[in-house]
LUMBA-343891 format. One record per residue (C-alpha): residue number from 1; residue in one letter; x, y, z. Coordinates in steps of 0.001 Angstrom, whole numbers. Example, Ala and Ser with C-alpha at 12.3 -4.5 7.8 and 13.67 -1.06 7.14 Angstrom:
LUMBA-343891
   resi   resn        px        py        pz
      1      a     12300     -4500      7800
      2      s     13670     -1060      7140
This chain:
LUMBA-343891
   resi   resn        px        py        pz
      1      m     -7861     39297    -15367
      2      s     -8075     35870    -13761
      3      g    -11246     34381    -12389
      4      t    -10077     34937     -8808
      5      d     -9277     38597     -9468
      6      r    -12649     39043    -11133
      7      r    -14449     37554     -8136
      8      w    -12511     39829     -5773
      9      t    -13372     42851     -7902
     10      v    -17049     41931     -7935
     11      a    -16994     41322     -4176
     12      l    -15330     44683     -3481
     13      r    -17783     46517     -5700
     14      g    -20654     44805     -3923
     15      a    -19197     45665      -524
     16      w    -18832     49290     -1623
     17      r    -22399     49483     -2926
     18      d    -24006     47898       123
     19      g    -21862     49931      2539
     20      t    -20026     47022      4170
     21      l    -16685     48528      3188
     22      w    -17428     52110      4214
     23      p    -16649     51852      7983
     24      w    -13202     50516      7054
     25      c    -12765     53383      4622
     26      l    -13660     55768      7449
     27      a    -11108     54050      9686
     28      a     -8371     54391      7068
     29      l     -9279     58023      6468
     30      a     -9302     58797     10211
     31      a     -5900     57127     10604
     32      a     -4479     59119      7689
     33      c     -5902     62397      9026
     34      g     -4611     61662     12499
     35      y     -1167     60959     11076
     36      v     -1177     64275      9203
     37      v     -2203     66216     12310
     38      a       378     64414     14458
     39      t      3037     65304     11882
     40      v      2045     68966     11985
     41      f      2441     69070     15770
     42      h      5426     66731     16100
     43      p      7012     66374     18625
     44      g      4227     68172     20479
     45      y      3805     71832     21383
     46      l      4819     72631     24967
     47      s      4025     75564     27227
     48      a      5630     76291     30583
     49      d      3061     73998     32233
     50      s      3674     71068     29893
     51      n      7436     71632     30005
     52      t      7272     71328     33801
     53      q      5361     68076     33521
     54      l      7933     66775     31036
     55      w     10684     67374     33606
     56      q      8591     65424     36121
     57      a      7742     62616     33698
     58      l     11422     62091     32923
     59      g     12296     62061     36631
     60      d     14452     65195     36411
     61      e     12223     67081     38867
     62      p     10110     65800     41760
     63      v      6409     65483     40951
     64      n      4103     67990     42635
     65      d       351     68402     42512
     66      w       362     71966     41143
     67      h      -394     70189     37867
     68      p     -2176     66795     37806
     69      p       230     63999     38814
     70      v     -1825     61545     36741
     71      m      -714     63304     33565
     72      a      2961     63196     34551
     73      l      2570     59512     35417
     74      a       871     58706     32106
     75      w      3617     60561     30251
     76      r      6288     58690     32229
     77      i      4737     55343     31304
     78      l      4507     56282     27625
     79      i      8122     57452     27576
     80      g      9175     54249     29330
     81      v      7471     52185     26628
     82      t      8621     54180     23591
     83      g     11667     56119     24793
     84      d     10329     59308     23163
     85      f      8537     62213     24841
     86      s      6692     63062     21594
     87      v      4465     60034     22122
     88      m      2138     62073     24365
     89      a      1095     64429     21560
     90      a       695     61457     19234
     91      v     -1561     59659     21741
     92      q     -3708     62783     22152
     93      t     -4173     62928     18398
     94      a     -4941     59211     18194
     95      v     -7610     59447     20915
     96      l     -9348     62336     19165
     97      w     -9354     60801     15696
     98      g    -10205     57343     17013
     99      t    -13194     58836     18815
    100      l    -14283     60760     15737
    101      w    -14109     57539     13739
    102      v    -16408     55812     16252
    103      l    -18896     58685     16002
    104      a    -18660     58762     12190
    105      r    -19309     55018     12075
    106      l    -22392     55441     14265
    107      v    -23687     58208     12020
    108      w    -23120     55984      8976
    109      k    -25034     53120     10601
    110      g    -27867     55453     11514
    111      t    -28170     57386      8250
    112      a    -26408     55380      5477
    113      s    -24927     58676      4298
    114      r    -21245     58773      3428
    115      g    -21283     62562      3361
    116      l    -22773     62871      6846
    117      s    -20260     60427      8307
    118      l    -17439     62406      6699
    119      a    -18836     65563      8306
    120      v    -18149     64032     11718
    121      l    -14516     63358     10793
    122      a    -14217     66957      9604
    123      v    -14599     68096     13230
    124      g    -10952     67181     13740
    125      f     -9914     69769     11138
    126      a    -12085     72576     12517
    127      p     -9739     75488     13339
    128      h    -10951     75855     16928
    129      i    -10403     72115     17532
    130      m     -7224     71412     15569
    131      n     -5453     74440     17091
    132      l     -4785     72569     20359
    133      t     -4780     68930     19258
    134      g     -1022     68539     19647
    135      v      -498     70915     22570
    136      v       278     68869     25674
    137      w     -2219     70426     28083
    138      k     -4466     68935     30737
    139      d     -7397     70842     29190
    140      v     -6910     68892     25956
    141      h     -6696     65602     27862
    142      l     -9929     66387     29686
    143      a    -11777     67223     26465
    144      y    -10666     64109     24595
    145      a    -11309     61791     27536
    146      l    -14875     63087     27958
    147      l    -15548     62875     24219
    148      a    -14301     59265     24265
    149      v    -16797     58454     27044
    150      f    -19562     60058     24984
    151      a    -18675     57903     21954
    152      i    -18474     54766     24111
    153      a    -21894     55487     25611
    154      l    -23461     55846     22157
    155      t    -21782     52628     21037
    156      v    -23051     50683     24052
    157      r    -26533     52030     23504
    158      g    -26571     50701     19949
    159      l    -25299     47205     20766
    160      p    -27681     44236     20868
    161      r    -28633     43230     24401
    162      d    -27110     39791     23992
    163      r    -23561     41112     23537
    164      v    -22978     41196     27265
    165      r    -19203     40867     27304
    166      t    -18691     43579     24732
    167      r    -21001     45914     26611
    168      w    -19197     45361     29906
    169      a    -15789     45778     28293
    170      l    -16850     49096     26760
    171      l    -18409     50272     30026
    172      v    -15187     49541     31900
    173      l    -13225     51416     29236
    174      g    -15618     54340     29546
    175      l    -15193     54325     33325
    176      l    -11403     54442     32918
    177      f    -11612     57439     30573
    178      l    -14057     59143     32941
    179      t    -11799     58538     35943
    180      y     -8845     59977     34052
    181      a    -10900     63055     33157
    182      a    -11797     63578     36819
    183      l     -8130     63313     37848
    184      v     -6528     65346     35061
    185      r     -8321     68646     35799
    186      k     -9028     69826     39319
    187      n    -12268     71560     38326
    188      a    -13467     68753     36030
    189      i    -15885     67051     38435
    190      p    -18929     69175     37417
    191      a    -18280     68331     33766
    192      t    -17943     64602     34447
    193      i    -21326     64261     36182
    194      p    -23564     64503     33064
    195      v    -21119     62352     31081
    196      f    -21250     59782     33879
    197      a    -25046     59845     33558
    198      l    -24610     59168     29827
    199      l    -22631     56044     30610
    200      v    -25189     54799     33146
    201      l    -28115     55412     30797
    202      a    -26288     53559     28031
    203      a    -25998     50531     30326
    204      w    -29551     50704     31698
    205      p    -32110     52709     29669
    206      a    -34332     53091     32742
    207      p    -32163     52730     35864
    208      g    -33828     52866     39235
    209      r    -32561     54451     42422
    210      r    -30506     51432     43430
    211      r    -28666     51307     40154
    212      w    -27973     55021     40236
    213      l    -26575     54684     43748
    214      a    -24540     51603     42847
    215      a    -23138     53210     39710
    216      t    -22314     56412     41599
    217      g    -20544     54379     44247
    218      v    -18479     52609     41595
    219      f    -17496     55930     39999
    220      v    -16541     57514     43316
    221      a    -14566     54409     44237
    222      a    -12772     54443     40864
    223      v    -11767     58081     41295
    224      t    -10669     57495     44889
    225      v     -8664     54391     44068
    226      g     -7193     56055     40991
    227      s     -6116     59112     42963
    228      t     -4597     56945     45683
    229      a     -2726     54818     43157
    230      v     -1353     57875     41332
    231      n      -193     59436     44603
    232      a      1470     56178     45629
    233      a      3269     55935     42284
    234      t      4422     59561     42111
    235      d      4549     60726     45773
    236      p      3776     64321     44732
    237      l      4810     67323     46793
    238      p      1643     68964     48183
    239      t      1058     72505     46923
    240      r     -2597     73250     47758
    241      v     -2750     75284     44581
    242      y     -6396     76168     45289
    243      a     -5013     78926     47545
    244      v     -4269     80893     44362
    245      i     -7988     81754     44223
    246      p     -8191     83568     47599
    247      v     -4907     85349     46806
    248      d     -6349     86695     43543
    249      d     -9587     87738     45212
    250      l     -7877     89461     48129
    251      i     -5378     91496     46107
    252      h     -7959     92575     43514
    253      v    -10941     93292     45769
    254      l     -9122     95003     48643
    255      t     -6876     98049     48534
    256      p     -3211     97588     49548
    257      d     -3918     99164     52965
    258      q     -6908     96881     53467
    259      v     -4789     93883     52489
    260      r     -2173     94826     55094
    261      t     -4797     95232     57811
    262      a     -6522     91959     56889
    263      a     -3225     90069     56929
    264      e     -2273     91439     60347
    265      r     -5670     90593     61820
    266      a     -5493     87043     60448
    267      g     -2047     86528     61982
    268      a      -105     86308     58711
    269      d      3667     86256     58954
    270      a      5558     89329     57770
    271      d      6717     87673     54545
    272      l      3211     86764     53395
    273      r      1830     90136     54478
    274      d      4465     92046     52531
    275      r      4054     89880     49430
    276      l       286     90346     49458
    277      v       613     94117     49821
    278      t      3214     94253     47047
    279      a       984     92132     44806
    280      a     -2031     94373     45396
    281      t        47     97472     44689
    282      t      1651     96011     41560
    283      c     -1639     94819     40063
    284      q     -3193     98209     40747
    285      k      -323    100177     39171
    286      r        31     97930     36131
    287      g     -3708     97513     35571
    288      i     -3553     93710     35871
    289      t     -7082     92470     36493
    290      s     -6562     88713     36856
    291      d     -4022     85969     37516
    292      g     -2508     88098     40262
    293      y      -589     85308     41968
    294      l      1575     84658     38909
    295      q      1586     88216     37520
    296      c      1978     90396     40618
    297      f      2830     88244     43634
    298      p      6614     88345     44355
    299      q      8012     84874     43718
    300      s     11109     83134     44970
    301      r     13733     82089     42455
    302      p     13518     79261     41651
    303      f      9743     79175     41910
    304      d      8660     77646     45235
    305      v      5605     75480     44546
    306      t      5190     74687     48252
    307      y      4873     78325     49362
    308      l      1080     78298     49292
    309      d       879     74859     50919
    310      r      2294     76283     54150
    311      r      -103     79232     54144
    312      a     -3269     77934     52484
    313      d     -5316     77690     55691
    314      l     -4463     81262     56647
    315      l     -5306     82574     53172
    316      v     -8665     80797     53210
    317      r     -9342     82299     56655
    318      m     -8502     85766     55352
    319      w    -10837     85196     52412
    320      t    -13757     84100     54606
    321      q    -13221     87092     56889
    322      q    -12989     89718     54160
    323      m    -15162     88721     51219
    324      p    -18494     88898     53094
    325      k    -17548     92447     54101
    326      h    -16651     93367     50541
    327      w    -19245     91232     48755
    328      k    -20071     93919     46214
    329      g    -16434     94330     45184
    330      y    -16017     90553     45085
    331      a    -19059     90109     42830
    332      e    -17828     92886     40526
    333      y    -14329     91395     40319
    334      r    -15515     87872     39585
    335      a    -18025     89134     37014
    336      r    -15235     91094     35324
    337      v    -12910     88088     35115
    338      f    -15673     85729     33982
    339      t    -16945     88044     31248
    340      k    -13362     88487     30049
    341      l    -13127     84697     29773
    342      l    -16369     84637     27788
    343      f    -15720     87558     25447
    344      q    -11940     88064     25229
    345      s    -10416     84597     25139
    346      n     -6709     84630     24328
    347      q     -4143     81961     23403
    348      t     -6295     80652     20571
    349      f     -3096     79221     19103
    350      w       -27     78100     21031
    351      d      2792     78815     18621
    352      g      5143     75855     18999
    353      t      7216     75176     22104
    354      r      8069     78057     24403
    355      v      8206     78684     28117
    356      n      8060     81708     30372
    357      a     11055     83949     30890
    358      g     13530     82372     33288
    359      a     12124     78853     32872
    360      r     14286     76019     31603
    361      l     13169     74206     28483
    362      h     13879     70513     28853
    363      p     16861     69361     26740
    364      e     14744     66609     25162
    365      a     12352     69229     23793
    366      r     15166     71573     22783
    367      k     16961     69032     20629
    368      q     13840     68123     18597
    369      p     12960     71205     16511
    370      l      9464     71675     15164
    371      n      8672     71779     11465
    372      d      8440     75541     10916
    373      t      6709     75271      7537
    374      l      3854     73196      8967
    375      r      3717     75367     12087
    376      f      3387     78537     10004
    377      a       670     76933      7879
    378      l     -1262     75894     10985
    379      r      -834     79321     12551
    380      n     -2125     81066      9429
    381      y     -5114     78717      9301
    382      v     -6058     79206     12948
    383      t     -5387     82938     13206
    384      g     -7252     83544      9953
    385      a    -10260     81641     11269
    386      a    -10059     83539     14569
    387      r    -10190     86782     12578
    388      d    -13053     85771     10280
    389      l    -15060     83558     12675
    390      p    -14173     84912     16118
    391      m    -17194     83385     17843
    392      l    -15687     79900     17447
    393      f    -12928     80897     19857
    394      q    -15103     82739     22394
    395      g    -16634     81262     25513
    396      w    -19923     83135     25155
    397      f    -20734     81294     21938
    398      w    -20198     77849     23436
    399      l    -22062     78879     26572
    400      a    -25003     79809     24341
    401      v    -24746     76497     22461
    402      s    -24721     74543     25723
    403      l    -27748     76459     26995
    404      v    -29690     75684     23807
    405      l    -28720     72005     24048
    406      v    -29953     71821     27629
    407      l    -33114     73911     27356
    408      r    -34553     72697     24059
    409      r    -37150     70079     24914
    410      r    -36836     67891     21847
    411      w    -34164     67260     19251
    412      a    -34551     65455     15946
    413      g    -32675     62195     15644
    414      p    -31802     59388     18005
    415      h    -29548     61255     20427
    416      a    -31803     63866     22056
    417      r    -31024     62783     25621
    418      e    -27327     62492     24890
    419      l    -27243     65975     23377
    420      r    -28862     67492     26458
    421      l    -26383     65770     28766
    422      l    -23482     66850     26569
    423      g    -24765     70399     26799
    424      a    -25132     70073     30567
    425      s    -21518     68956     30874
    426      s    -20345     71991     28888
    427      l    -22594     74348     30815
    428      l    -21450     73138     34232
    429      y    -17821     73280     33188
    430      i    -18091     76903     32038
    431      l    -20079     77988     35101
    432      a    -17499     76371     37396
    433      y    -15089     79077     36240
    434      l    -17323     81864     37571
    435      p    -15724     81805     41063
    436      t    -12376     80332     40003
    437      a    -11233     81637     36581
    438      p     -7651     82913     36863
    439      e     -7394     84135     33268
    440      s     -9196     84276     29928
    441      n     -7363     81510     28088
    442      y     -9279     79771     25294
    443      r     -8127     76377     26556
    444      y    -10449     76844     29547
    445      v    -13425     76513     27187
    446      y    -11870     73880     24911
    447      w    -14115     71090     26188
    448      p    -17318     73127     25671
    449      a    -16045     74056     22182
    450      l    -15380     70413     21283
    451      a    -18620     69141     22816
    452      g    -20663     71907     21199
    453      t    -19112     71299     17790
    454      v    -19812     67564     17923
    455      a    -23357     68235     19114
    456      l    -24031     70692     16275
    457      v    -22695     68203     13735
    458      l    -24899     65411     15135
    459      i    -27932     67715     15017
    460      a    -27117     68638     11414
    461      t    -26715     64986     10414
    462      a    -30066     64074     11984
    463      w    -31753     66983     10186
    464      a    -30150     66040      6871
    465      a    -31117     62390      7306
    466      r    -34735     63360      7882
    467      r    -34710     65550      4791
    468      r    -33369     62635      2740
    469      e    -36039     60327      4130
    470      a    -38803     62852      3475
    471      a    -37535     63298       -81
    472      g    -37938     59578      -682
    473      d    -34257     58643      -898
    474      p    -34270     54810     -1068
    475      d    -30930     54634       740
    476      a    -31995     56829      3652
    477      r    -32464     55175      7023
    478      p    -34976     56353      9640
    479      a    -33162     59055     11562
    480      a    -35313     58528     14646
    481      l    -33910     55060     15334
    482      p    -30918     54542     17607
    483      a    -27725     53995     15664
    484      g    -27081     50371     14860
    485      r    -30644     49093     15384
    486      s    -33182     48122     12791
    487      p    -36912     48671     13264
    488      q    -37380     44966     13949
    489      a    -34505     44707     16412
    490      a    -35073     47850     18456
    491      p    -36230     46580     21856
    492      a    -38087     48585     24389
    493      g    -36018     49762     27355
    494      p    -36147     47282     30240
    495      r    -38055     48207     33323
    496      e    -36206     48402     36625
    497      d    -38462     45775     38196
    498      a    -37693     43390     35357
    499      g    -34136     42988     36632
    500      a    -32552     43712     33255
    501      t    -28787     43491     33136
    502      v    -26209     44989     30814
């Protein structure tokens, strides 16, 4: 061995011992894991919803706002750059594993434990997280965008105050992810509010009223401008899909005769009246207790996404006239659907690419077959976990986790406030489904499952770090310090009247 090689060997060993090399090892490991997961899901698992958005992204169907136009636009841009529709699933995977690497790096800086940092990366292989990583769904996009904002907020919090440009760059990136989350899921606004607070508190540890108002104004403006820009770029057909909710309530709360009478009193046209009555009758005969618009309501062929747009005002008027009169039945129906979402979640694994009967699978997806061996292995892994650990795939469990995160007054470790806000985001997102849940799909609680899992791992790492410190481990770092700060460098939060800036 030459002298140069010997010096390199000594340097690498020193870098390994003092931990300088470990964040790069985590990055390489996260990249390798992400590549494996992307290979398992290649070219991406599609449902009827994602297949429809693929048609729109490729310009083979006009864009409509039944599904978020921002997702179709993002997919269109990615396809334009790469020429391959599978890039969307790959980007989803990259965002998740890149975010987990950031969190693992923060845990390493805060605890000096290789094992604890690896535990954060292991979240990506958890069966209730990996099961949807490569499924092109807006629910997955929402979850990964919000988790990215959470990781950015923790990173900004740990940066020295003199790194102004880096802080602002990260805050802008966090705002972009947060705006995308607000646009990619129609009911995502409640979940974005606590995560937005995380970003603000990372920028200013003690913001006053003016800064809260200014930051809120910037967020609202970003969402408004983003929505306007997406609409200008895609020119989506209006669908007013929210009218699905009053349809479901009316046909499940009222009897068919009551539906007919309510429709006539509200001035509904004969076509809508007859379809509502047929839907109520069909759901009653077949015992269908939710998702009545798609399961029972007679649909045109091909499916007319603009049907509700022309009748949304009338349906809302019918709802406001009838539900106060049948408030007990309405409360019972919504409680039944919500508890089904919490205790009987389905679609824990989307088995490859398939669409509903009568739907057309896009030729681009049809000509790129999935790897059946990897798909079977993933299915066995997920379904086995769902059998042995069913609570991981049930909304009630993640609702309970979010409640504990919010209500517990004090958490060990440096991220107590962040954990409470993460729990608040999950809690608000689940509760938003109480008046709106159409079905009991697991993907509706995917964000609370991801947020709760990350929170539990961070709590466990803080607890383990404290145990190491109490045991006198010389390599243990104080778990109560913010990640990335030493006892000498940890400054007190600036006061609002001091005029501190980011």
